[in-house]
Each structure stands twice: as C-alpha cells, then as structure tokens.
C-alpha positions as CSV (number, residue, x, y, z in Angstrom):
1,M,0.0,-0.2,0.0
2,T,1.2,3.6,-0.8
3,Y,2.1,5.7,1.9
4,L,-0.6,8.6,2.2
5,R,0.3,12.1,3.7
6,L,-3.5,12.8,4.0
7,T,-5.7,10.0,4.3
8,L,-9.6,9.8,4.2
9,E,-10.9,9.0,7.5
10,P,-14.7,7.9,8.0
11,V,-16.4,8.5,11.5
12,P,-19.0,6.6,12.6
13,A,-22.1,9.0,11.9
14,A,-23.2,8.2,15.3
15,S,-20.1,9.4,17.2
16,R,-19.3,12.3,14.6
17,L,-20.4,14.8,17.3
18,A,-18.7,13.3,20.5
19,T,-15.6,15.7,19.6
20,L,-13.3,16.6,22.5
21,A,-13.5,20.3,21.2
22,K,-17.5,20.2,21.9
23,L,-16.9,18.7,25.3
24,L,-13.7,20.9,26.8
25,P,-14.3,24.2,28.1
26,P,-13.7,26.4,25.1
27,G,-10.5,27.8,27.0
28,Q,-9.2,24.5,27.6
29,W,-9.8,23.4,24.2
30,D,-7.9,26.6,22.7
31,Q,-5.4,26.1,24.8
32,L,-4.8,22.4,23.5
33,R,-5.1,23.4,19.5
34,R,-2.8,26.3,19.9
35,S,-0.3,23.5,21.2
36,V,-0.7,21.2,18.4
37,Y,-0.4,23.8,15.8
38,R,2.9,25.0,17.7
39,Q,3.9,21.1,17.8
40,A,3.3,21.2,13.9
41,S,5.3,24.6,13.4
42,Y,2.1,26.3,12.5
43,R,2.1,24.3,8.9
44,C,-0.4,21.8,7.8
45,Q,0.7,18.2,8.7
46,A,-0.6,16.8,5.4
47,C,0.2,19.5,2.8
48,G,2.5,21.8,4.5
49,R,0.2,24.9,3.9
50,Q,0.6,27.7,6.3
51,D,-3.0,28.9,5.8
52,R,-5.8,29.0,9.0
53,L,-4.9,25.6,10.7
54,E,-7.8,23.4,12.1
55,C,-6.9,20.8,14.9
56,H,-7.9,17.4,13.9
57,E,-8.6,14.7,16.3
58,V,-7.3,11.3,15.7
59,W,-9.4,8.6,16.5
60,C,-9.2,4.6,16.3
61,C,-12.0,2.6,16.1
62,N,-12.7,-1.2,16.4
63,P,-15.7,-2.4,14.3
64,R,-15.8,-5.8,16.1
65,T,-16.4,-4.6,19.5
66,G,-17.6,-1.1,18.9
67,Y,-15.1,0.9,21.1
68,Q,-14.0,4.0,19.3
69,W,-10.7,5.8,21.0
70,L,-9.0,9.3,21.0
71,T,-5.6,8.9,20.0
72,G,-4.0,12.3,19.3
73,F,-4.2,15.4,17.3
74,Q,-2.9,16.9,13.8
75,A,-3.0,20.6,12.5
76,L,-4.4,20.5,9.3
77,C,-5.4,23.3,6.9
78,R,-9.1,23.7,6.0
79,L,-8.7,22.0,2.8
80,C,-6.9,18.8,4.3
81,H,-9.4,18.6,7.5
82,E,-12.4,18.5,5.1
83,A,-10.7,15.7,2.8
84,K,-10.2,13.6,5.8
85,H,-14.0,13.8,6.2
86,V,-15.4,13.7,2.7
87,S,-17.7,10.8,3.4
88,F,-19.9,13.8,5.1
89,V,-19.5,16.0,2.3
90,R,-22.9,15.7,0.0
91,D,-22.4,18.1,-2.5
92,P,-20.7,16.8,-5.8
93,S,-18.7,19.7,-6.8
94,R,-17.2,20.3,-3.2
95,R,-16.5,16.8,-3.1
96,A,-14.6,16.3,-6.5
97,A,-12.7,20.0,-5.3
98,L,-11.9,17.9,-2.1
99,L,-10.8,14.5,-4.1
100,Q,-8.8,17.0,-6.2
101,H,-6.9,18.4,-3.5
102,F,-6.4,14.6,-1.8
103,T,-5.0,13.8,-5.3
104,A,-2.4,16.5,-5.5
105,V,-1.2,16.0,-1.6
106,N,-0.7,12.3,-2.2
107,R,0.6,12.6,-5.6
108,L,-1.9,10.0,-6.7
109,A,-3.4,9.0,-10.4
110,P,-6.9,10.1,-10.3
111,E,-8.0,6.2,-10.5
112,E,-6.1,5.6,-7.4
113,A,-7.8,8.5,-5.7
114,D,-11.2,7.2,-7.0
115,G,-10.4,3.9,-5.4
116,Y,-9.6,5.4,-2.2
117,L,-12.7,7.2,-1.9
118,A,-14.7,4.0,-2.6
119,D,-13.0,2.1,-0.1
120,A,-13.6,5.4,2.6
121,L,-17.3,5.3,1.9
122,R,-17.6,1.6,2.0
123,R,-15.9,1.9,5.5
124,Q,-18.2,4.8,6.3
125,Q,-21.2,2.6,5.6
126,E,-19.8,-0.3,7.6
127,L,-18.8,1.9,10.6
128,D,-22.3,3.8,10.7
129,Q,-24.1,0.4,11.2
130,R,-23.4,0.1,14.9
131,H,-23.4,2.1,18.3
132,W,-19.9,3.2,19.5
133,I,-18.5,3.2,22.9
134,I,-16.6,6.3,22.9
135,S,-13.5,6.9,25.1
136,Y,-11.7,10.5,25.2
137,G,-8.4,8.6,26.2
138,D,-6.2,10.7,28.8
139,Y,-8.7,13.4,28.3
140,N,-11.7,11.7,30.0
141,L,-10.2,13.8,33.3
142,R,-10.3,17.1,31.7
143,M,-14.0,16.7,30.5
144,P,-16.9,18.0,32.6
145,A,-18.2,15.1,35.3
146,L,-20.7,13.4,34.0
147,A,-22.8,10.6,35.2
148,D,-22.9,8.2,32.4
149,L,-22.2,7.8,28.8
150,Q,-26.0,8.6,27.8
151,Q,-25.4,11.8,29.7
152,R,-22.0,12.5,27.9
153,Q,-24.0,11.8,24.6
154,R,-26.9,14.3,25.5
155,Y,-23.9,16.7,26.5
156,A,-22.2,16.1,23.0
157,G,-25.6,16.7,21.0
158,L,-25.6,13.0,19.8
159,S,-28.9,11.3,19.1
160,R,-29.4,7.6,18.8
161,P,-28.0,6.1,15.5
162,R,-30.1,5.3,12.9
163,Y,-29.5,1.6,11.5
164,G,-30.4,0.5,8.0
165,R,-30.0,3.8,6.2
C-alpha cells in the first residue's frame, strides 16, 4: 500500500458530534489546539500549507467491538481537514474539489484516488451500522464531570444511531 500524507478518515456518523472540542471548556480546547499548531510549526501536517489551521482529532475504532478512542491530534489546513471527512460531504462539486486536493497532496493518479474514496465510503457505511462506545483516553479526566455515557452523549448533542440507512 502507498504511504499517504493525507488519508480519508471515515467517522461513525453516530459519534461524529462527540468531539473533544465540544466537550472541553472553550479555554481548554483553545490551549490544546494552539499547542498542536505550535508542535506542527504552524504548518498543515499533511500538505505543509501555512493557511488557517484546524485541529483534527485522530480517532481509532474497532468495528468488531464497537469501541472508539481518541489517540491524538493533527494540525491541518481547512482543505485537508475537509478531505479527511469527505464521506460527509454531500455537494458533488465540493467533494470533487476535495478529492482533487487529496490526489495532489498524495501525488496519486486519479484512478487511485477514486479507489481510496470508494473504500472510504464503504468503510463509512460499515461504521454507521453500529452503536459506538467512546473513550477520550487521557482527556477523560479533563471533561466536565458527567454521570454516564448517555448523559455525555446528550451533552455532545448526539442522538440515537439510525440503523439501516
């Protein structure tokens, strides 16, 4: 498999709103994201641009167990960040522009990029079929005290997953 500087990253739809950015108090999130930008020398960690950066949360998930956990952060420009989550983009022209950026950053042939997109969309559908248990790893201790997972999900604005889309 080819090394990719920028990957397409499906996120379970049922948990995509459960970001640390939504759960941490704004001051703590700002401090964390600024630290990520500083560590990246204020450059996009995928394409190297110095455009306005966004802090991307890096998540891993195990589709077999339904467990999803936060593993780290990346400083990304807006284009790279949107491309990471291209499976949520419904506008065909925007999706095409993001796929073109993905292709350029990774120096891929258009057919290769189309294959990666098809695979990401397939993985997205698989991830959307189950309920996920979310762990914020080391950041669990920084979140507001919440009684249980259901309360945490309500706090993050999550709804029950919709199956069989």
